[in-house]
C-alpha positions as CSV (number, residue, x, y, z in Angstrom):
1,X,10.3,-3.9,2.4
2,X,8.1,-1.1,0.7
3,X,9.1,2.1,-0.4
4,X,8.0,5.6,0.8
5,X,6.9,5.8,-2.8
6,X,5.3,2.5,-2.7
7,X,2.8,3.0,0.1
8,X,2.1,6.4,-0.9
9,X,1.1,4.4,-4.1
10,X,-0.8,1.9,-1.9
11,X,-2.5,4.4,-0.1
12,X,-3.5,6.5,-3.4
13,X,-5.0,2.8,-4.4
14,X,-6.5,2.0,-1.4
15,X,-8.5,5.7,-1.5
16,X,-9.3,5.1,-5.1
17,X,-10.7,2.0,-4.5
18,X,-12.6,3.2,-1.4
19,X,-14.1,6.1,-3.9
20,X,-14.8,3.2,-7.4
21,X,-16.3,1.4,-4.1
22,X,-18.6,4.4,-3.5
23,X,-19.5,4.8,-7.1
24,X,-18.4,8.5,-6.5
25,X,-16.2,7.8,-10.0
26,X,-17.0,5.8,-12.9
27,X,-15.8,2.8,-14.5
28,X,-14.5,4.5,-17.1
29,X,-12.6,7.5,-14.8
30,X,-11.2,4.9,-12.6
31,X,-9.6,2.8,-16.0
32,X,-8.3,6.5,-17.3
33,X,-6.3,7.0,-13.7
34,X,-4.9,3.4,-14.1
35,X,-4.2,3.9,-17.5
36,X,-2.1,7.4,-16.5
37,X,-0.1,5.6,-14.0
38,X,1.1,3.3,-16.1
39,X,2.4,6.1,-18.1
40,X,3.9,8.2,-15.3
41,X,5.7,4.8,-14.4
42,X,7.1,4.0,-17.6
43,X,8.7,7.8,-18.1
44,X,10.1,8.1,-15.3
45,X,11.2,4.6,-16.0
46,X,12.8,5.2,-19.1
47,X,14.2,8.5,-17.5
48,X,15.8,6.1,-14.7
49,X,17.5,3.9,-17.7
50,X,18.7,6.5,-20.1
51,X,20.2,8.6,-17.1
52,X,22.0,5.2,-16.1
53,X,23.4,4.9,-19.8
54,X,24.4,8.0,-19.5
55,X,26.3,7.7,-16.2
56,X,27.8,3.9,-17.4
57,X,29.1,5.7,-20.7
58,X,30.7,8.7,-18.9
59,X,32.6,6.4,-17.0
60,X,34.0,4.7,-19.4
61,X,35.2,7.1,-21.0
62,X,36.8,8.5,-18.5
63,X,38.4,5.2,-17.0
């Protein structure tokens, strides 16, 4: 089951692919967008993991 965020990412990927096929954007721009998307995902994952670790350590001190 795909989440809403996955569906939005999928739609963005399809629209980027359509633009790329129409040659309205260059390959370098396309790769740059892909790279920035990966960077944003890594930042989100890092934030999620650090928040989870903070919660776990807080719970361990409480109980």
